[in-house]
PLY file of the C-alpha trace (Angstrom):
ply
format ascii 1.0
element vertex 144
property float x
property float y
property float z
element edge 143
property int vertex1
property int vertex2
end_header
-4.03 -9.76 -4.04
-3.94 -9.48 -0.23
-6.03 -8.80 2.83
-5.85 -5.53 4.74
-7.84 -6.17 7.89
-11.42 -6.87 6.78
-10.73 -5.75 3.18
-9.57 -7.61 0.10
-7.15 -5.50 -1.93
-5.10 -5.83 -5.09
-2.23 -3.92 -6.66
-1.28 -3.86 -10.34
1.26 -6.65 -10.76
3.70 -4.43 -12.65
4.10 -2.27 -9.51
4.88 -5.18 -7.17
8.58 -5.90 -6.59
8.31 -8.78 -4.12
6.55 -10.08 -1.02
8.31 -11.02 2.21
7.90 -11.62 5.91
7.73 -8.39 7.92
11.17 -6.88 8.37
12.49 -4.95 11.39
10.91 -1.50 11.23
12.04 1.64 13.04
9.32 4.16 13.94
9.49 7.75 12.67
8.17 10.61 14.79
6.01 13.20 13.10
4.59 10.94 10.38
0.94 10.07 9.72
-0.43 7.16 11.76
-0.43 4.83 8.72
3.37 5.18 8.34
4.84 2.46 10.56
8.39 3.73 10.02
11.41 2.69 7.97
12.81 -0.68 7.02
15.71 -1.75 4.84
14.72 -3.31 1.49
17.60 -4.79 -0.47
20.07 -2.49 1.27
18.08 0.76 0.91
15.81 2.51 3.44
12.10 2.31 2.56
8.96 3.66 4.23
6.53 1.09 5.63
2.83 1.81 5.07
0.21 -0.01 7.16
-2.37 -0.56 4.41
-5.14 -1.54 6.85
-4.64 1.67 8.84
-4.43 3.73 5.65
-7.73 2.36 4.32
-9.75 1.79 7.51
-8.17 4.00 10.18
-7.54 1.05 12.51
-4.54 -1.24 13.02
-4.62 -4.65 11.41
-2.54 -7.77 11.86
0.67 -7.51 9.84
1.57 -10.82 8.22
3.48 -9.81 5.07
5.27 -6.90 3.47
4.58 -6.26 -0.20
7.30 -4.10 -1.76
6.01 -1.82 -4.52
7.49 0.84 -6.81
6.14 4.27 -5.92
7.15 7.88 -5.42
10.89 8.19 -4.98
11.63 4.53 -4.43
10.21 1.31 -3.05
7.58 1.24 -0.34
6.92 -1.72 1.95
3.18 -2.22 2.29
2.43 -3.92 5.61
-0.53 -6.23 4.92
-2.42 -9.24 6.13
-2.06 -12.51 4.22
-1.00 -12.38 0.57
-3.54 -14.40 -1.40
-1.62 -14.73 -4.64
-1.71 -13.41 -8.16
-5.11 -13.45 -9.81
-6.81 -11.92 -12.79
-9.64 -9.81 -11.44
-12.62 -8.13 -13.03
-13.35 -4.63 -11.75
-16.05 -2.06 -12.31
-15.10 0.92 -14.49
-14.04 4.10 -12.65
-17.53 5.59 -12.99
-18.93 2.57 -11.07
-18.73 2.11 -7.27
-15.22 3.64 -7.11
-16.74 6.98 -8.18
-18.38 7.21 -4.73
-15.03 7.59 -2.97
-13.70 11.05 -2.10
-10.51 12.52 -0.66
-7.73 10.06 0.18
-9.91 7.09 -0.78
-10.39 8.46 -4.31
-6.62 8.94 -4.66
-5.96 5.34 -3.54
-8.80 3.29 -5.01
-8.75 2.87 -8.78
-11.66 0.46 -9.06
-13.85 -1.97 -7.14
-14.32 -5.65 -7.95
-15.41 -8.74 -6.05
-13.96 -11.85 -4.45
-16.93 -14.16 -4.17
-19.45 -12.02 -2.31
-16.88 -9.60 -0.82
-15.73 -6.32 -2.36
-12.17 -6.07 -3.68
-10.36 -2.73 -3.84
-7.93 -2.27 -6.72
-5.42 0.23 -5.38
-3.60 2.84 -7.41
0.11 3.25 -7.03
0.76 3.93 -3.36
2.18 7.42 -3.67
0.59 8.45 -0.37
3.96 8.73 1.37
4.47 12.31 2.57
7.55 14.24 1.42
8.95 14.25 4.99
8.98 10.45 5.10
10.96 10.25 1.84
13.43 12.76 3.28
13.83 10.66 6.43
14.33 7.58 4.25
17.16 9.39 2.46
15.50 9.37 -0.97
16.82 12.20 -3.15
14.29 14.90 -4.05
13.24 14.93 -7.66
13.74 11.20 -8.18
10.65 9.49 -9.52
9.80 5.86 -9.98
0 1
1 2
2 3
3 4
4 5
5 6
6 7
7 8
8 9
9 10
10 11
11 12
12 13
13 14
14 15
15 16
16 17
17 18
18 19
19 20
20 21
21 22
22 23
23 24
24 25
25 26
26 27
27 28
28 29
29 30
30 31
31 32
32 33
33 34
34 35
35 36
36 37
37 38
38 39
39 40
40 41
41 42
42 43
43 44
44 45
45 46
46 47
47 48
48 49
49 50
50 51
51 52
52 53
53 54
54 55
55 56
56 57
57 58
58 59
59 60
60 61
61 62
62 63
63 64
64 65
65 66
66 67
67 68
68 69
69 70
70 71
71 72
72 73
73 74
74 75
75 76
76 77
77 78
78 79
79 80
80 81
81 82
82 83
83 84
84 85
85 86
86 87
87 88
88 89
89 90
90 91
91 92
92 93
93 94
94 95
95 96
96 97
97 98
98 99
99 100
100 101
101 102
102 103
103 104
104 105
105 106
106 107
107 108
108 109
109 110
110 111
111 112
112 113
113 114
114 115
115 116
116 117
117 118
118 119
119 120
120 121
121 122
122 123
123 124
124 125
125 126
126 127
127 128
128 129
129 130
130 131
131 132
132 133
133 134
134 135
135 136
136 137
137 138
138 139
139 140
140 141
141 142
142 143
C-alpha cells in the first residue's frame, strides 16, 4: 500500500518485486506525461511511471519507487510514501469501481477504504505504451 499524491493505493502483493529509494531517471521524449523516463533496475532498463500523474493528472512528490512485474518486464512506479503490506477489504467490481471509465477502468480493479479515505486497488500496471518498451530495449512479444 502507498500514497500517490492525495490518494491511497494498493497493488496485489504478488506483482510487487521490491521497493526502493528513487533511482536516477533519464527522461524520454515523445512519451505520455505520466512516463518519467527510464531507470536501471537490477541491471536492466525499466520505464518509470509517475502513479500520481497517471491517476490524477498532476505531479506528486516522489518518495519511493515500487518495482512491479508488468508488460514486457519490470516497471518502476514512482510513488509517495510506501505504507506497508496490509490485508485490505475492497468492494466487488460492480461496486464503486464500476463508475470508472476509460483509463481509470483499466487501472482500478476495486475500491476499499483506509479509515475514512478511499483506497484504490490497482490492476497490473500495463499502461506503458509500446514505444516506451521499445526505448527500454524490451524485446517485442515478451510477456510477464
